[in-house]
C-alpha positions as CSV (number, residue, x, y, z in Angstrom):
1,M,-9.8,9.2,-3.8
2,K,-9.7,11.5,-1.4
3,L,-9.9,10.4,2.5
4,N,-12.6,11.9,5.0
5,I,-9.8,12.3,7.9
6,E,-12.6,13.4,10.2
7,K,-14.5,9.9,9.8
8,F,-10.8,8.0,9.8
9,S,-9.9,9.7,13.1
10,R,-13.0,8.4,14.9
11,L,-11.9,4.7,14.2
12,P,-9.8,2.8,17.0
13,A,-6.1,2.6,16.0
14,R,-5.8,-0.9,15.2
15,E,-9.1,-0.3,12.8
16,R,-7.2,2.2,11.0
17,V,-3.9,0.4,10.6
18,N,-5.7,-2.6,9.4
19,L,-7.7,-0.4,6.0
20,V,-4.1,1.2,5.3
21,L,-2.5,-2.4,5.6
22,V,-4.6,-4.0,2.6
23,M,-3.6,-1.2,0.1
24,A,0.3,-2.7,1.0
25,R,-1.0,-5.9,0.4
26,M,-2.4,-4.6,-2.8
27,V,0.6,-2.9,-4.2
28,L,3.1,-6.0,-3.3
29,S,3.2,-7.3,-6.6
30,D,4.8,-4.0,-8.1
31,L,7.5,-5.5,-6.1
32,E,8.1,-8.7,-7.8
33,G,11.3,-9.0,-9.2
34,D,13.0,-7.4,-6.4
35,Q,13.9,-10.2,-4.0
36,A,15.0,-8.8,-1.0
37,G,12.2,-5.7,-1.5
38,E,9.6,-7.9,-2.0
39,Y,11.4,-10.1,1.1
40,L,11.5,-7.5,3.5
41,A,8.2,-5.6,2.6
42,N,6.0,-9.1,2.9
43,L,8.1,-8.9,6.4
44,A,6.6,-5.3,7.3
45,I,3.6,-6.6,6.2
46,N,3.4,-9.6,8.5
47,L,4.5,-7.3,11.3
48,V,1.9,-4.2,11.0
49,S,-0.9,-7.9,10.7
50,V,0.5,-9.0,14.2
51,W,0.4,-6.0,15.9
52,V,-3.2,-4.9,14.6
53,N,-4.3,-8.1,15.7
54,E,-2.6,-7.4,19.2
55,G,0.1,-10.9,18.4
56,M,3.6,-11.4,20.0
57,I,6.5,-11.9,18.1
58,D,9.5,-13.6,20.1
59,G,6.7,-13.5,23.3
60,R,6.7,-10.0,23.2
61,L,4.1,-7.3,22.1
62,V,5.0,-6.0,19.1
63,T,6.4,-2.2,19.5
64,G,6.4,1.2,17.6
65,E,10.4,0.7,18.0
66,D,9.8,-3.0,16.1
67,F,8.0,-0.7,13.1
68,L,11.4,1.5,13.3
69,D,13.9,-1.6,12.7
70,V,11.7,-2.4,9.7
71,L,11.6,1.0,8.0
72,Q,15.7,1.1,8.9
73,D,17.8,-0.3,11.2
74,E,21.1,0.3,13.3
75,N,23.0,-0.8,10.2
76,D,20.9,1.1,7.7
77,H,19.0,-2.3,6.4
78,G,15.6,-2.0,6.0
79,L,12.8,-0.5,3.7
80,L,13.9,2.7,3.5
81,V,16.9,2.2,1.9
82,F,14.8,0.6,-1.3
83,V,13.6,4.1,-2.5
84,D,16.1,6.6,-3.6
85,S,14.8,9.8,-4.6
86,G,17.7,10.8,-6.6
87,N,17.5,7.9,-8.7
88,P,13.6,6.6,-9.1
89,K,12.9,3.4,-9.8
90,S,9.4,1.8,-10.9
91,T,9.1,0.2,-7.6
92,D,9.6,3.8,-5.4
93,H,5.4,3.7,-5.2
94,A,5.6,0.4,-3.7
95,F,7.9,1.2,-1.5
96,N,6.6,4.3,-0.2
97,V,3.2,2.7,0.0
98,V,4.6,-0.7,2.6
99,G,7.4,2.5,4.5
100,G,4.0,4.7,4.9
101,V,1.7,1.8,6.1
102,V,4.6,0.9,8.3
103,S,5.0,4.5,9.5
104,Y,1.8,5.0,10.4
105,A,1.3,2.0,12.4
106,A,4.7,2.8,14.6
107,W,3.0,5.9,14.9
108,C,-0.2,4.9,15.9
109,A,1.9,2.1,18.5
110,F,3.9,4.8,19.8
111,L,0.6,6.6,20.8
112,E,-1.2,3.7,22.2
113,S,2.2,2.8,24.5
114,G,2.5,6.5,25.9
115,D,5.7,6.4,24.5
116,V,7.7,9.5,23.4
117,L,7.5,9.7,19.5
118,P,10.8,9.2,17.6
119,E,11.9,12.2,15.2
120,G,10.7,11.6,11.7
121,I,7.2,9.9,13.7
122,E,6.2,12.2,15.5
123,E,5.5,14.0,12.0
124,V,3.0,11.2,11.0
125,T,-0.4,11.9,11.7
126,D,-4.1,10.7,9.8
127,V,-3.8,13.4,7.1
128,F,-0.5,11.2,6.4
129,V,-3.3,8.0,5.2
130,Q,-4.1,11.2,2.3
131,W,-0.2,10.7,1.2
132,I,-0.4,6.7,1.3
133,I,-3.6,6.2,-0.6
134,D,-2.0,9.0,-3.5
135,E,0.8,6.7,-3.4
136,A,-1.1,3.6,-3.8
137,I,-2.5,5.2,-6.6
138,S,0.4,5.7,-8.9
139,C,1.2,1.8,-8.3
140,N,0.5,-0.7,-11.4
141,S,-0.9,-3.2,-9.6
142,F,-3.4,-0.8,-7.2
143,D,-7.3,-1.3,-8.4
144,G,-9.9,0.6,-6.3
145,E,-12.5,-1.7,-7.1
146,M,-10.8,-4.1,-4.7
147,V,-10.7,-1.2,-1.9
148,S,-12.9,-2.7,0.9
149,D,-16.5,-0.6,1.2
150,E,-15.8,0.2,4.9
151,F,-12.9,2.0,3.7
152,R,-15.0,3.1,0.9
153,D,-16.9,4.7,3.1
154,L,-14.5,6.8,4.4
155,L,-13.9,8.3,1.0
156,F,-15.2,11.4,-1.0
């Protein structure tokens, strides 16, 4: 599955994030059995969904900073602690997809707000979505047939 970046980039930011969010939801079953990881992945997916729908959390709009906290907060808790490149696990691809979607949502949220892109997030672009797709394909629970027609139209 190769993403047509030019077509994809023309979509509004929240629509692009919503399309990749579908992949994060698809790979959740790869995290079954890892209660803490699955719980945090679900929280992350829900936070992205709230941002996509312009909803609020704790009485305020979701920001790029909220996404950064889900990736890794000041106490070193977050999605990033579940992937250790020195000790690969079967869940790594699924965590990469969810973390990638959160990173992409953070990038879009920071651009939308006009805030300065933090270190690491400034490297995320629409091209990063191809990596998320590749990671999703590597997951046991990913089913390319379940990809929406709208997303399929952006592939070649």
